[in-house]
N, C-alpha and C positions, 0 to 999 in steps of 0.2 A: 311907528313900527320899524323894526330893523331886521336885516338878514345878517347873520354872523357866519364867518368862515373860521374853522378851527384848524390849527396846524400843530404839528408835533416836532419837537426837537429830536431829529433823527438824521442818519446819514442821507446823502443825496439819493433820491428815488431811482430805482432801477428803470430802464426804459420800458415803456408799455405801449401796446398798440392802441390806436385811437379807439377801437371798439371796446377794449377792456377798460380804458380810462373814461369813456363816456358813460353818462347816465341819461340815455336818450328818451326815455319815457318816464312817466311818474312812477311806474312799477319797476323801473330799472331796465326792463327790456319788454318786448312785445308779449312774452309769456308771463309777465308780472312776477318774476322770480324774487325781486327785491334783494338781489345778491350782486355784490361787486367783487371783481377779481383783484382789486387793489389790495396790497398787503403791507404798505409802508407803516401803517398804524397797526399795532398788534397788542397782545396782552402785556408785553414787556415794557412798552413805552406809552401806553394810553394815558397813564397818570401824568405825563408831561405835556399834555395838550394845552395849548394857549390860543387866545384869539389872534387870528392873523389879520383880519380886516372886518370892518363893519360898514354896512350900507343902510342909510336911513331912508325909508320910503317917503317920509314927509307928507303923508296924506291920511293921517289918523282922523277919524270922524270927530266933529265937534263934541259929541257926547262921550267920546272916549271908549266906544264899544267896538272898535275895529279889531280885526283878527286876520292872521295869515293862515289859511288852510292849505295853500298851494305847496306841492312838492316841486322844487326847482328841478329843471333838467339841465344837463351839461353836454354840449356837443362841440368837439374840437376846441376846448378851452373857453367856450362862451356859455355863461349861465343865463337861462331864460326863465322868467317867473312872472307872477302877477302880484300886485300890491293890494292893500285893503280897499282902495278906491277903484280897483279893477283896471288900473294901468298895466301895460305889459312892459317889462324892463329886460334889457340885455346888458350883462355885466361881464367884464373880464374875470374869469373864475380865479385867477391867481392873485388879484389884488383888489377886486371889488369896484374897479373904475367903471362908470356908466358908459356904455357904447351908444345906446339909444333908449328912448322911452316913448311909448305910444299911449295917448289918452283917447279912448273911444267916445268919450262924452264931451269932447271939446266944443261941439256945436249942438248938443242936445241935452235933455234932462238926464241927470245921472241916476242910474239904477243902483240899487244896494242889495247885494247878495254875496254869499261866499263863493270863492273860486278855488278849485283844487289843482290848477295848473294848465299847461299848454301842451299842444302836440306839435311834433316836428316832422317835416317831410323834405326829402331832397332826391333829385335824380342825378346829382353830380354837378350839373350846370346851374340849376335853380335850387334855392332853399326857401322854405316857407315855414312860418310859425302860425298855427291855428289856435284860436281861443274864442271864448264866448263871453259876452257882456250883455245883460238884459236879454232881449229876444233875438239878438244878432250874433252870427258866427262870422269871424273875421279871418282873412288870410293876409299875413304881413310878410314882406320881404325880410328874411332873417338878417340880411346885411345892414339894413338901415331902418327897419321898423315901419316903413311906409306901406300902406295898403296896396295889394296886388290889384290893379285896376281891371284886370281881365277876369277877376273872380266875382261872380254874382253882380251886384249893383255897385260897381266901382270899389270893390274890395270886401264886401260883406253880403250876407244873405239873411233873410228873415226865417228864423227857426219855426215860426208858426205857419209858414206857407207850405202847402202840399199835404195837409192833414185831413183833407176831405170834408171839412165842415168849418163853420165860422167859430173861431176860438179867440176873437178879438177881445173878449172880456175875461178870458181865462189865462192863467199863468203858463207860459212856455219859455223855459230857459234851460241852460245846461251848466251845472256846477262842476262836473268832471269833464276832462278833455276827452275828445274822441280818440279812436284807434286808427292808425294808419296801416293800410295794406296796399302795397303796390301804388297805384295812382288813385286810391280811394281814401276818403276820410269817413269812417263809420262812426256815427254820432248818436248817442242817447240823449235824453232830456230829463229835466225835472219839471213836473207839472203839479197842479194843486191836488189836495187830498180830500176835497169835499164834493158835494153834488155839483154837477156842471163842469167838472174838470176836463181838460183836454186829454185826448188819447195819447198813449206812449209809443207811437210808431218809431221804429228804428230806421234811420235813413243812411244811405251811403252816398256821399257827395264826390263829384269829380274834383280833384285837387286843383285842376287848372281853371275850370269854369264855374264851379259851384253848382253845376247842374245835378239834380238827384238822379243817380244811376239805378238804385233799387230801393224799395221800401218793404219792410216786413211789418205787417199789422199785428200787433200784440193783442189786440181785440179783434178776432177774426171776422172777416166779411163773408157774405154768402158764397158757398163753394170752397172756402178755405178750411184747412184742417183746424178743428177746434171750434168751429162755428156753433156746433150743437151743444157746447158746454156753457152757453149763455142763452138768455131768452132771445126769441127771434128779433132781429134787427137791433140788438143791443149796441152794435158798433156805431149806430147813429148818435147815441147819447152817452154811453158809458165812457168813463175816463180812467186814467191811471194805467197800470200794468207797464209802467215806463222803466227805463234803465238809467238811474241817476248815479250809480256807484262806480261806473267805469267798465271798460271792456278789455278782454284778453284775446290775443291773436296767436294761433299756431300757424306761423308763416309758411312752414314747410308743407303743411297739409292744406293750407288755404281755408282754415276754419276760424270763425270768430265766435267766441263764447260770451254770451250776454246774460247777466243776471237782471231779473226784473223785480219790480215792486208790486204792492197789492193793488187791487182794483179800488175804485172810489165809489161812494164814500168809504172811509177806512173801516169803520166799526159797525156798519149795518149793511147787509146785503139783500134786503127784502126785494129790491128792484133788479137784482142780478142773480137769481137762483141758478145753481149749477156749479160745476167745478171752477169755471172762469179761467180757462186757458187764454193767454199765457201769463197770467199774473203769478207773482211769487215763484218764478220758474228759472231754471238754467236752460238757456237756448244754445244750441250749436247750429250755426248757419254756415252755408257756403259763402265765404267772404267775397267771392267774385260776383255772385248772383243774388244773394240773400235768401236762397232756398233753404228750408228747414231740413237739417240732417237728422237731428234728434232733439228731444227735450226731456226735462224732468221737473215736475211741479213739486216743490218742497212744502207747500201749504195749499190744500184745496179750499176754495171759497174763503179766502183769507178774510178774517174778521178782527185781526189783531195788529194790522199794520206791520206784518213781519216781512218787510222787504228784504231781499238779499242785499246785504249792506256793503259788499266790496267786490271788486273784480276777482274772478277765480284765479287760482295759481296752476300753472302747468308744471308737472313734476314727473319723475320716473321712479317706479316702485319695483322692487325685486320680489318676485313670488315664485317659489319652486325653481329657483335659479334662473328664472326668465325675467327679462326687463319688460315692464308694462308702462307705456306712455299714458299718463293719467291726467285728469283735471280734478282739482279739489275746490269745493265751494263751501264756505262757512255760512252760518245763518245767525240772525239776531238771537235766536233761542239757544245757541251754543252747540248746535250740531255741526258735524263735518261730513259732507257727502262726497264720495270718491267714485269716479266713473272712468271707464276706458275711454280714451279721448275720441277715437274714430267712431265707435258704435254706440257709446252711451251706456254700455253694460255696467251695472254697479259692481264695484270691486268687493263689497261686503253686502250681506243680505240687508234689504230694506223691507220692513214689515209695515203693512197697513193695519194700524191698531184702532180699535173702536174709540170714538170721541163723543163727548156728551152732547145732547141736543140743546137747542136754544129755547128759552122761555119767553122770547120777545114775539109779539104779534107780527106775522108776516115773514119772519125769518126762518130759513131752513139751513141750519148748520150742516156741513158735510159730515156723514156718519163715521168716516175714518180719516186718519192722517198718517203720512209716511214717517217712520222712525228708523234711522240707520242703527243697526245693531253694533257696528264698530265704525270708527273709534268711539270711545266714551265721550260724552258731552264735555266741553271745556268750561261750562258755566253751570252754576246751581240752577235747577229748574223747578224746584218746589219749595213751599214754605208751609210750616205747620205751627200750631199754637205753642208747641214746645220751643220753637226757635224765636219767638217774639221777645222783645226787649224786657229784661228782668231788672234793670238797673234802678228803676223807679217803681216801687210797689203800687203807689197810688195811681200812677199813670197806666200801669199794666192792666188794671181792671177795665178801664175804658178801652184800652187797646184790644184786649181779648174780645170785648163785646162787639167792637166795630169789626174785627176780623171775622167773628163768627157769623156776621150778617152778610159777608161778601162771599161770592162764589170763589172757591179755591180748590175745587175737587180734581182739577186736571190741568195739565199744561195747555190744553185746548178748550178750557172752559169758555163758552162764548159770552159775549157781553150780555149783561142782565140789567133790569131796572134797579136791582139791589146793588149793582156794582160787582166787579170782579178784581181778583189779584192777577196782574200780568207779570209773571216772572219767568225768565229774564224780561227786562223792560223792552219797549219797542222804539226807543229814541236812539238814533245814531247807528253805531256799529255792532259788531258781534260782542 
């Protein structure tokens, strides 16, 4: 696998500040704007782009199934990223020269999973790169790639520790980097999607010691908000409601926005009757304490694996000549939910519309689901017989017959013994 740097034949770049030239988080900045102020490449010269340098990671799997999902970050001219084998690399961004490389599996069995990047923290005197591999979260010295021995157990901590129950036989890892706020690393996890999965607690770790400073239970415990949306003591066995897609921070207001996934198992909720807060929800927490400020659940009693698939975006909207600080969250099913950042008030009406019941024994599908009236969905959300393939008349007969036997009556048609059409699909992103 390779990393490519693209350059443009253009005049010498104008001076830029370090902040404008950096891409310090996977989303560009803490607000996940994915926007750069750099303007040396524009519409007039983009056709002249050429390869400036190439870096070979040299660790493709023997089966050739490797991939790079990481978005590299750049801080003060240094590029930090991960490789297919979950090594961390630091390169000179101007020429691709390797500065250091860290292999977390030098003395243990290698884990295999995707990784979407690293997080960076600095107080001016110290600089740290945080990343996850397998069940462990690492803190590395950004200057040389060596573990920070004062962090956790000589440089790393176990992500499965502190979850309140034995998860030794369950998956607990993190494919997306955590979010840095002051001296905290706020971290989500990826857990299993079947019965017996680990819970998706959100933890904030001290960047110096690795100590857990606060925890938010996405499957509420007795006395916590939302406990009554689950069966009694569900927190002891229920799993999921985790945040795997990444987090967004409003640093000025001290708010961390956390998108969560479905509860487990994904497609049957007979053992988890209720709305199941805080699964499939956008959470707004006080970044310093982890206290809930507000939330919005985008799917009640999720039976479709409709995890929120990406970190939300912070943006400013003009309405009636007034500026509104907003947060936008997309969904796998093509909706865009927009909220006022501080209060969680919807910027457009959201209607609770009737949803069909389940025909599975023991299941209780939630009777309504939230639908934003604006903006319009960005994906097609329904399918009919008229839209089925007509290119092969012989095959169409069988296709129509199969389609007619599947439930396709609603975007929220619950799983059925006869099968259902899930459109848009539930794999991956929006």
